[in-house]
C-alpha positions as CSV (number, residue, x, y, z in Angstrom):
1,M,0.0,0.0,0.0
2,P,1.2,3.4,-0.8
3,G,2.2,5.6,2.1
4,P,0.5,9.0,3.0
5,R,1.1,11.9,0.6
6,V,3.5,14.4,1.8
7,I,2.9,18.0,0.7
8,S,5.3,20.9,1.3
9,P,4.0,23.8,3.4
10,R,4.1,26.1,0.5
11,R,2.0,23.8,-1.7
12,Y,-0.4,23.2,1.2
13,S,-1.0,26.9,1.5
14,E,-1.5,27.2,-2.3
15,V,-4.0,24.3,-2.4
16,Y,-5.9,24.8,0.9
17,G,-5.3,28.5,1.6
18,N,-6.0,29.6,5.2
19,R,-8.6,27.1,6.1
20,K,-9.2,26.0,9.6
21,S,-8.7,22.4,10.4
22,S,-12.4,21.9,11.3
23,E,-13.5,22.5,7.7
24,P,-13.5,19.5,5.4
25,Q,-10.5,19.5,3.2
26,I,-11.5,19.2,-0.5
27,E,-8.8,19.2,-3.1
28,Q,-9.4,21.4,-6.0
29,E,-9.2,19.9,-9.5
30,Q,-6.5,21.3,-11.6
31,T,-7.6,22.5,-15.0
32,Y,-5.3,22.3,-17.9
33,A,-7.0,25.1,-19.9
34,P,-4.5,27.9,-20.8
35,Q,-4.9,31.0,-18.7
36,I,-5.0,34.3,-20.4
37,P,-2.7,36.9,-19.0
38,K,-4.2,40.1,-17.6
39,H,-2.8,42.4,-20.2
40,S,-3.2,40.3,-23.2
41,F,-4.9,41.2,-26.5
42,W,-7.9,38.9,-26.0
43,R,-8.8,40.5,-22.6
44,N,-8.8,43.9,-24.2
45,V,-10.8,42.9,-27.3
46,R,-14.1,43.6,-25.6
47,S,-13.2,47.1,-24.7
48,Q,-10.7,48.4,-27.3
49,H,-11.3,46.5,-30.5
50,I,-15.1,46.0,-30.5
51,G,-15.7,48.9,-33.0
52,Y,-13.1,47.5,-35.4
53,M,-14.6,44.0,-35.1
54,M,-18.1,45.4,-35.8
55,F,-16.7,47.2,-38.8
56,I,-15.2,44.0,-40.2
57,M,-18.4,42.1,-39.6
58,L,-20.3,44.9,-41.5
59,I,-17.9,44.6,-44.4
60,F,-18.3,40.8,-44.4
61,S,-22.0,41.0,-44.4
62,F,-22.0,43.5,-47.2
63,Y,-19.7,41.2,-49.2
64,I,-22.0,38.3,-48.7
65,W,-25.1,40.4,-49.6
66,N,-23.3,41.6,-52.7
67,S,-22.4,38.1,-53.9
68,H,-26.0,36.9,-53.4
69,T,-27.3,39.9,-55.4
70,A,-24.8,39.3,-58.2
71,E,-25.7,35.7,-58.4
72,K,-29.4,36.6,-58.5
73,Q,-28.8,39.1,-61.3
74,I,-26.8,36.5,-63.3
75,R,-29.6,33.9,-63.0
76,L,-32.1,36.6,-64.1
77,R,-29.9,37.5,-67.1
78,E,-29.5,33.9,-68.1
79,K,-33.3,33.4,-67.9
80,S,-33.9,36.5,-70.0
81,M,-31.3,35.5,-72.6
82,A,-33.0,32.0,-72.9
83,E,-36.3,33.8,-73.5
84,I,-34.8,36.1,-76.1
85,R,-33.3,33.1,-77.9
86,E,-36.6,31.4,-77.9
87,L,-38.5,34.5,-79.2
88,R,-35.8,35.0,-81.9
89,N,-36.3,31.4,-83.1
90,I,-40.1,31.9,-83.3
91,Y,-39.5,35.1,-85.3
92,H,-37.2,33.4,-87.8
93,I,-39.7,30.5,-88.2
94,A,-42.6,33.0,-88.8
95,D,-40.5,35.1,-91.2
96,A,-39.6,32.0,-93.2
97,H,-43.2,30.9,-93.4
98,L,-44.3,34.4,-94.5
99,S,-41.6,34.6,-97.2
100,L,-42.8,31.2,-98.5
101,L,-46.4,32.5,-98.6
102,R,-45.3,35.6,-100.6
103,K,-44.0,33.7,-103.5
104,Q,-45.9,34.0,-106.7
105,T,-46.6,30.3,-107.1
106,H,-48.2,30.1,-103.7
107,I,-50.2,33.2,-104.3
108,S,-51.5,32.0,-107.7
109,S,-52.5,28.6,-106.3
110,R,-54.5,30.3,-103.5
111,V,-56.1,32.8,-105.8
112,D,-57.2,30.1,-108.3
113,T,-59.7,28.8,-105.7
114,L,-61.4,32.3,-105.8
115,G,-61.8,32.2,-109.6
116,L,-59.1,34.8,-110.4
117,K,-56.5,34.0,-113.1
118,K,-53.1,35.4,-114.0
119,L,-53.0,38.0,-116.7
120,T,-51.9,36.7,-120.1
121,R,-51.7,40.1,-121.9
122,P,-50.2,43.3,-120.6
123,P,-52.4,45.8,-118.8
124,Y,-53.6,48.8,-120.8
125,R,-53.9,52.4,-119.8
126,L,-57.0,54.4,-119.6
127,A,-56.7,58.0,-120.7
128,L,-59.1,60.7,-119.7
129,T,-59.9,63.3,-122.2
130,S,-60.8,66.7,-121.2
131,H,-63.8,68.5,-122.7
132,E,-63.1,72.0,-123.4
């Protein structure tokens, strides 16, 4: 069996402080988290650098907002360009159809059903005579 633990008087005063012997003696757990010195940067962040940090956060939020807006504009532009391409294709199809309907052979075939025929002799001119 191990013997009793021996603590130096200095260590005893660090651990137990000025306790009376009637108080129950409870050892404190040692934490291994690093301690921040009193005059370090991180202790002064709350008081000295809060304005700067808020400014940086404002810039970051503006940057994120700007990128979202730009992506939204790009999506809208791509959608509009696709619609323009579709309307352009419809225009070219309609133009080709109308140019086909304007040809003389198509016009004569459609007019024959109405009973009209193509002229075989040149047209003549009517002249008005004035009575003086």
